[in-house]
C-alpha atoms as an extended CHARMM CRD file, in Angstrom:
* protein
*
       167  EXT
         1         1  UNK       CA            146.8100000000      -28.8580000000      -92.4260000000  PROA      1               0.0000000000
         2         2  UNK       CA            146.8460000000      -26.8480000000      -95.6520000000  PROA      2               0.0000000000
         3         3  UNK       CA            144.7310000000      -29.5490000000      -97.3990000000  PROA      3               0.0000000000
         4         4  UNK       CA            142.2720000000      -29.2000000000      -94.2680000000  PROA      4               0.0000000000
         5         5  UNK       CA            141.9450000000      -25.6530000000      -94.5320000000  PROA      5               0.0000000000
         6         6  UNK       CA            141.6500000000      -25.5470000000      -98.2090000000  PROA      6               0.0000000000
         7         7  UNK       CA            138.5040000000      -27.9600000000      -97.8680000000  PROA      7               0.0000000000
         8         8  UNK       CA            137.0000000000      -25.7780000000      -95.2860000000  PROA      8               0.0000000000
         9         9  UNK       CA            137.4730000000      -22.8270000000      -97.4420000000  PROA      9               0.0000000000
        10        10  UNK       CA            135.7160000000      -24.4430000000     -100.5470000000  PROA      10              0.0000000000
        11        11  UNK       CA            132.8850000000      -25.5470000000      -98.3620000000  PROA      11              0.0000000000
        12        12  UNK       CA            132.3080000000      -21.9150000000      -96.6330000000  PROA      12              0.0000000000
        13        13  UNK       CA            132.8350000000      -20.1780000000      -99.9780000000  PROA      13              0.0000000000
        14        14  UNK       CA            130.1970000000      -22.6330000000     -101.6130000000  PROA      14              0.0000000000
        15        15  UNK       CA            127.6530000000      -21.7010000000      -98.5870000000  PROA      15              0.0000000000
        16        16  UNK       CA            128.4160000000      -17.9610000000      -98.9080000000  PROA      16              0.0000000000
        17        17  UNK       CA            127.8110000000      -17.7740000000     -102.7810000000  PROA      17              0.0000000000
        18        18  UNK       CA            124.6370000000      -19.5400000000     -102.3980000000  PROA      18              0.0000000000
        19        19  UNK       CA            123.2440000000      -16.4360000000     -100.3190000000  PROA      19              0.0000000000
        20        20  UNK       CA            121.2200000000      -14.2140000000     -102.3570000000  PROA      20              0.0000000000
        21        21  UNK       CA            122.1490000000      -10.5970000000     -103.1380000000  PROA      21              0.0000000000
        22        22  UNK       CA            119.2410000000       -9.3730000000     -100.7550000000  PROA      22              0.0000000000
        23        23  UNK       CA            120.3520000000      -11.7840000000      -97.8780000000  PROA      23              0.0000000000
        24        24  UNK       CA            123.9180000000      -10.3060000000      -98.2250000000  PROA      24              0.0000000000
        25        25  UNK       CA            122.6690000000       -6.8880000000      -98.2850000000  PROA      25              0.0000000000
        26        26  UNK       CA            120.3520000000       -7.2240000000      -95.1170000000  PROA      26              0.0000000000
        27        27  UNK       CA            122.7440000000       -9.4010000000      -93.2460000000  PROA      27              0.0000000000
        28        28  UNK       CA            125.6090000000       -6.7360000000      -94.0230000000  PROA      28              0.0000000000
        29        29  UNK       CA            123.6070000000       -3.9720000000      -92.6560000000  PROA      29              0.0000000000
        30        30  UNK       CA            122.9070000000       -5.8040000000      -89.3590000000  PROA      30              0.0000000000
        31        31  UNK       CA            126.6510000000       -6.4080000000      -89.0380000000  PROA      31              0.0000000000
        32        32  UNK       CA            127.3560000000       -2.8010000000      -89.8550000000  PROA      32              0.0000000000
        33        33  UNK       CA            124.8840000000       -1.5900000000      -87.2710000000  PROA      33              0.0000000000
        34        34  UNK       CA            126.6510000000       -3.7670000000      -84.7130000000  PROA      34              0.0000000000
        35        35  UNK       CA            130.0350000000       -2.6930000000      -85.6330000000  PROA      35              0.0000000000
        36        36  UNK       CA            128.9470000000        0.9670000000      -85.3490000000  PROA      36              0.0000000000
        37        37  UNK       CA            127.6430000000        0.6150000000      -82.1280000000  PROA      37              0.0000000000
        38        38  UNK       CA            130.8420000000       -1.6240000000      -80.8320000000  PROA      38              0.0000000000
        39        39  UNK       CA            133.6250000000        0.5720000000      -81.4060000000  PROA      39              0.0000000000
        40        40  UNK       CA            134.7600000000        3.5970000000      -79.3360000000  PROA      40              0.0000000000
        41        41  UNK       CA            135.1930000000        5.7240000000      -82.3580000000  PROA      41              0.0000000000
        42        42  UNK       CA            136.4320000000        8.6590000000      -80.3050000000  PROA      42              0.0000000000
        43        43  UNK       CA            139.5250000000        6.8760000000      -79.8880000000  PROA      43              0.0000000000
        44        44  UNK       CA            140.2440000000        5.9210000000      -83.5190000000  PROA      44              0.0000000000
        45        45  UNK       CA            142.4760000000        8.1620000000      -85.7000000000  PROA      45              0.0000000000
        46        46  UNK       CA            143.5660000000        5.6600000000      -88.1780000000  PROA      46              0.0000000000
        47        47  UNK       CA            141.4990000000        2.8400000000      -89.5530000000  PROA      47              0.0000000000
        48        48  UNK       CA            141.7910000000        0.2110000000      -92.4950000000  PROA      48              0.0000000000
        49        49  UNK       CA            138.7090000000       -1.5120000000      -93.9170000000  PROA      49              0.0000000000
        50        50  UNK       CA            138.5260000000       -3.9370000000      -96.7480000000  PROA      50              0.0000000000
        51        51  UNK       CA            136.7210000000       -3.2990000000      -99.9530000000  PROA      51              0.0000000000
        52        52  UNK       CA            134.1300000000       -6.0230000000     -100.0570000000  PROA      52              0.0000000000
        53        53  UNK       CA            134.0780000000       -7.9490000000     -103.3680000000  PROA      53              0.0000000000
        54        54  UNK       CA            130.3450000000       -8.3660000000     -104.2850000000  PROA      54              0.0000000000
        55        55  UNK       CA            131.3300000000      -11.2330000000     -106.5690000000  PROA      55              0.0000000000
        56        56  UNK       CA            132.5560000000      -13.3470000000     -103.3920000000  PROA      56              0.0000000000
        57        57  UNK       CA            129.4610000000      -12.2970000000     -101.2380000000  PROA      57              0.0000000000
        58        58  UNK       CA            131.5260000000      -10.5330000000      -98.6280000000  PROA      58              0.0000000000
        59        59  UNK       CA            129.9640000000       -8.5310000000      -95.9200000000  PROA      59              0.0000000000
        60        60  UNK       CA            129.5430000000       -5.2540000000      -97.3890000000  PROA      60              0.0000000000
        61        61  UNK       CA            131.5370000000       -2.4230000000      -95.8850000000  PROA      61              0.0000000000
        62        62  UNK       CA            129.9620000000        0.6910000000      -97.6330000000  PROA      62              0.0000000000
        63        63  UNK       CA            127.6040000000        1.4600000000      -94.6480000000  PROA      63              0.0000000000
        64        64  UNK       CA            130.4700000000        1.3960000000      -92.2230000000  PROA      64              0.0000000000
        65        65  UNK       CA            132.4470000000        3.8140000000      -94.5230000000  PROA      65              0.0000000000
        66        66  UNK       CA            129.4550000000        6.3070000000      -94.9840000000  PROA      66              0.0000000000
        67        67  UNK       CA            128.9300000000        6.1690000000      -91.2080000000  PROA      67              0.0000000000
        68        68  UNK       CA            132.5420000000        7.0630000000      -90.4550000000  PROA      68              0.0000000000
        69        69  UNK       CA            132.7540000000        9.8540000000      -93.0930000000  PROA      69              0.0000000000
        70        70  UNK       CA            129.4870000000       11.2680000000      -91.7490000000  PROA      70              0.0000000000
        71        71  UNK       CA            130.0790000000       10.7950000000      -88.0220000000  PROA      71              0.0000000000
        72        72  UNK       CA            133.6700000000       11.0120000000      -87.4770000000  PROA      72              0.0000000000
        73        73  UNK       CA            135.0580000000       13.0650000000      -90.4530000000  PROA      73              0.0000000000
        74        74  UNK       CA            138.6540000000       13.0820000000      -88.5880000000  PROA      74              0.0000000000
        75        75  UNK       CA            139.1010000000        9.4960000000      -88.8750000000  PROA      75              0.0000000000
        76        76  UNK       CA            141.6470000000        8.6370000000      -91.6970000000  PROA      76              0.0000000000
        77        77  UNK       CA            140.3830000000        5.6830000000      -93.6530000000  PROA      77              0.0000000000
        78        78  UNK       CA            142.8910000000        3.3480000000      -95.7160000000  PROA      78              0.0000000000
        79        79  UNK       CA            141.3060000000        0.8660000000      -98.0570000000  PROA      79              0.0000000000
        80        80  UNK       CA            143.3760000000       -1.8070000000      -99.8040000000  PROA      80              0.0000000000
        81        81  UNK       CA            144.3330000000       -1.1220000000     -103.4540000000  PROA      81              0.0000000000
        82        82  UNK       CA            143.1100000000       -3.6190000000     -106.1290000000  PROA      82              0.0000000000
        83        83  UNK       CA            146.4330000000       -5.2850000000     -106.5320000000  PROA      83              0.0000000000
        84        84  UNK       CA            146.3940000000       -8.7890000000     -105.7270000000  PROA      84              0.0000000000
        85        85  UNK       CA            150.0640000000       -8.9830000000     -104.6310000000  PROA      85              0.0000000000
        86        86  UNK       CA            149.9290000000       -5.8640000000     -102.6100000000  PROA      86              0.0000000000
        87        87  UNK       CA            152.2250000000       -5.5160000000      -99.6580000000  PROA      87              0.0000000000
        88        88  UNK       CA            150.5680000000       -4.8420000000      -96.3190000000  PROA      88              0.0000000000
        89        89  UNK       CA            150.7500000000       -0.9330000000      -95.2630000000  PROA      89              0.0000000000
        90        90  UNK       CA            153.3770000000       -0.4040000000      -92.7870000000  PROA      90              0.0000000000
        91        91  UNK       CA            151.2790000000        2.3410000000      -90.8840000000  PROA      91              0.0000000000
        92        92  UNK       CA            150.1660000000        1.5830000000      -87.3910000000  PROA      92              0.0000000000
        93        93  UNK       CA            146.2560000000        1.4730000000      -87.1950000000  PROA      93              0.0000000000
        94        94  UNK       CA            143.9560000000        2.0860000000      -84.2870000000  PROA      94              0.0000000000
        95        95  UNK       CA            141.2690000000       -0.2210000000      -85.9950000000  PROA      95              0.0000000000
        96        96  UNK       CA            141.6350000000       -2.8050000000      -88.8290000000  PROA      96              0.0000000000
        97        97  UNK       CA            138.4500000000       -4.5560000000      -90.0780000000  PROA      97              0.0000000000
        98        98  UNK       CA            139.0130000000       -7.7430000000      -92.1380000000  PROA      98              0.0000000000
        99        99  UNK       CA            136.8900000000       -9.9150000000      -93.9890000000  PROA      99              0.0000000000
       100       100  UNK       CA            136.3090000000      -13.6820000000      -92.7080000000  PROA      100             0.0000000000
       101       101  UNK       CA            135.1700000000      -16.4610000000      -94.7440000000  PROA      101             0.0000000000
       102       102  UNK       CA            135.0980000000      -18.4350000000      -91.5610000000  PROA      102             0.0000000000
       103       103  UNK       CA            135.9980000000      -18.1400000000      -87.6860000000  PROA      103             0.0000000000
       104       104  UNK       CA            136.0670000000      -20.1280000000      -84.5520000000  PROA      104             0.0000000000
       105       105  UNK       CA            135.3930000000      -19.6380000000      -80.8750000000  PROA      105             0.0000000000
       106       106  UNK       CA            139.0790000000      -18.6300000000      -80.3080000000  PROA      106             0.0000000000
       107       107  UNK       CA            138.4970000000      -15.7340000000      -82.7000000000  PROA      107             0.0000000000
       108       108  UNK       CA            140.8010000000      -17.1910000000      -85.3370000000  PROA      108             0.0000000000
       109       109  UNK       CA            139.7170000000      -16.4690000000      -88.8670000000  PROA      109             0.0000000000
       110       110  UNK       CA            139.8560000000      -18.2350000000      -92.0410000000  PROA      110             0.0000000000
       111       111  UNK       CA            140.3790000000      -15.9590000000      -95.3230000000  PROA      111             0.0000000000
       112       112  UNK       CA            140.9110000000      -16.7670000000      -98.6700000000  PROA      112             0.0000000000
       113       113  UNK       CA            144.3100000000      -18.1450000000      -98.3010000000  PROA      113             0.0000000000
       114       114  UNK       CA            146.6480000000      -15.5560000000      -99.7040000000  PROA      114             0.0000000000
       115       115  UNK       CA            148.1170000000      -14.4770000000      -96.3110000000  PROA      115             0.0000000000
       116       116  UNK       CA            147.5840000000      -10.6580000000      -96.7700000000  PROA      116             0.0000000000
       117       117  UNK       CA            145.9930000000      -10.1330000000      -93.5350000000  PROA      117             0.0000000000
       118       118  UNK       CA            148.1460000000      -12.5620000000      -91.5080000000  PROA      118             0.0000000000
       119       119  UNK       CA            151.2750000000      -10.5400000000      -92.7140000000  PROA      119             0.0000000000
       120       120  UNK       CA            149.5230000000       -7.3460000000      -92.0680000000  PROA      120             0.0000000000
       121       121  UNK       CA            147.9690000000       -8.0410000000      -88.6970000000  PROA      121             0.0000000000
       122       122  UNK       CA            151.1200000000       -9.6040000000      -87.5930000000  PROA      122             0.0000000000
       123       123  UNK       CA            153.0110000000       -6.1230000000      -87.5270000000  PROA      123             0.0000000000
       124       124  UNK       CA            150.0680000000       -4.1620000000      -85.7590000000  PROA      124             0.0000000000
       125       125  UNK       CA            150.5520000000       -3.9080000000      -82.1690000000  PROA      125             0.0000000000
       126       126  UNK       CA            147.7870000000       -2.2320000000      -79.8860000000  PROA      126             0.0000000000
       127       127  UNK       CA            145.4240000000       -2.3510000000      -82.7010000000  PROA      127             0.0000000000
       128       128  UNK       CA            141.6920000000       -3.3190000000      -82.4800000000  PROA      128             0.0000000000
       129       129  UNK       CA            141.3950000000       -6.0020000000      -84.9670000000  PROA      129             0.0000000000
       130       130  UNK       CA            137.7180000000       -6.9780000000      -85.9520000000  PROA      130             0.0000000000
       131       131  UNK       CA            136.6900000000       -9.6320000000      -88.5200000000  PROA      131             0.0000000000
       132       132  UNK       CA            133.1090000000       -9.2640000000      -90.3680000000  PROA      132             0.0000000000
       133       133  UNK       CA            131.5520000000      -12.6660000000      -91.1390000000  PROA      133             0.0000000000
       134       134  UNK       CA            128.2400000000      -14.0370000000      -91.7110000000  PROA      134             0.0000000000
       135       135  UNK       CA            126.9890000000      -16.1420000000      -88.8180000000  PROA      135             0.0000000000
       136       136  UNK       CA            127.0270000000      -19.2040000000      -91.1240000000  PROA      136             0.0000000000
       137       137  UNK       CA            130.9960000000      -18.9940000000      -91.3210000000  PROA      137             0.0000000000
       138       138  UNK       CA            131.2660000000      -20.2760000000      -87.7920000000  PROA      138             0.0000000000
       139       139  UNK       CA            133.2440000000      -23.2920000000      -87.5170000000  PROA      139             0.0000000000
       140       140  UNK       CA            132.4360000000      -25.2920000000      -84.2950000000  PROA      140             0.0000000000
       141       141  UNK       CA            135.5440000000      -27.1950000000      -83.9240000000  PROA      141             0.0000000000
       142       142  UNK       CA            138.9200000000      -25.1000000000      -83.7890000000  PROA      142             0.0000000000
       143       143  UNK       CA            140.2540000000      -24.0060000000      -87.0760000000  PROA      143             0.0000000000
       144       144  UNK       CA            143.4200000000      -25.5460000000      -88.1920000000  PROA      144             0.0000000000
       145       145  UNK       CA            146.1360000000      -23.0970000000      -87.2530000000  PROA      145             0.0000000000
       146       146  UNK       CA            149.6650000000      -22.0460000000      -88.3480000000  PROA      146             0.0000000000
       147       147  UNK       CA            152.3390000000      -20.2350000000      -86.5170000000  PROA      147             0.0000000000
       148       148  UNK       CA            151.5930000000      -17.0560000000      -88.6190000000  PROA      148             0.0000000000
       149       149  UNK       CA            147.8160000000      -16.8540000000      -87.9500000000  PROA      149             0.0000000000
       150       150  UNK       CA            146.7140000000      -14.0160000000      -85.8330000000  PROA      150             0.0000000000
       151       151  UNK       CA            143.6360000000      -14.0060000000      -83.5660000000  PROA      151             0.0000000000
       152       152  UNK       CA            141.2890000000      -11.0150000000      -83.8050000000  PROA      152             0.0000000000
       153       153  UNK       CA            139.9300000000       -9.0590000000      -80.9020000000  PROA      153             0.0000000000
       154       154  UNK       CA            136.2590000000       -9.1890000000      -82.1920000000  PROA      154             0.0000000000
       155       155  UNK       CA            134.2120000000      -11.0050000000      -84.8280000000  PROA      155             0.0000000000
       156       156  UNK       CA            131.0000000000       -9.4500000000      -85.7230000000  PROA      156             0.0000000000
       157       157  UNK       CA            128.2350000000      -11.2810000000      -87.3860000000  PROA      157             0.0000000000
       158       158  UNK       CA            124.2360000000      -10.4620000000      -87.9700000000  PROA      158             0.0000000000
       159       159  UNK       CA            123.7340000000      -12.4690000000      -84.9040000000  PROA      159             0.0000000000
       160       160  UNK       CA            126.0800000000      -10.7580000000      -82.4530000000  PROA      160             0.0000000000
       161       161  UNK       CA            129.5370000000       -9.7120000000      -81.4760000000  PROA      161             0.0000000000
       162       162  UNK       CA            132.0540000000      -12.3630000000      -80.2080000000  PROA      162             0.0000000000
       163       163  UNK       CA            134.9600000000      -10.9300000000      -78.3110000000  PROA      163             0.0000000000
       164       164  UNK       CA            138.2740000000      -12.4480000000      -77.1240000000  PROA      164             0.0000000000
       165       165  UNK       CA            136.8880000000      -12.5860000000      -73.3180000000  PROA      165             0.0000000000
       166       166  UNK       CA            133.7580000000      -14.4310000000      -74.3740000000  PROA      166             0.0000000000
       167       167  UNK       CA            135.4670000000      -17.7490000000      -75.2990000000  PROA      167             0.0000000000
């Protein structure tokens, strides 16, 4: 299963890295707008959002951070630190926004393989878990799953919002 995931990761990375900076920016803005309209911000006190790595062409999160800081200044935002081997935060969050390299119709995500978000999300109960991914990351067949994989509540792409009850 790990080999299957690794092959899929490589193909999705290659496709994502082929996107131009302008394409990443434009699609990221579209995804950000959908997220901003798809969350009940009044019920969010603590949120965690990833810091997009531009070298990896991840969905950019700066527009989301700007929106929350301007419109909802009472929300406490946690960003991961730059340490590769960091431990997941122990605090319970109301909203966690995670990067996705790929995803399937069951809202399982494929990340880069370090397992950080699997460990982090496993301890987050009653938390809205949203993945951001470019639509090209959609995998038609179900992703290979391992017992520690945690499905998300929503995945947002430039084409729309997929929710758990949609599948």
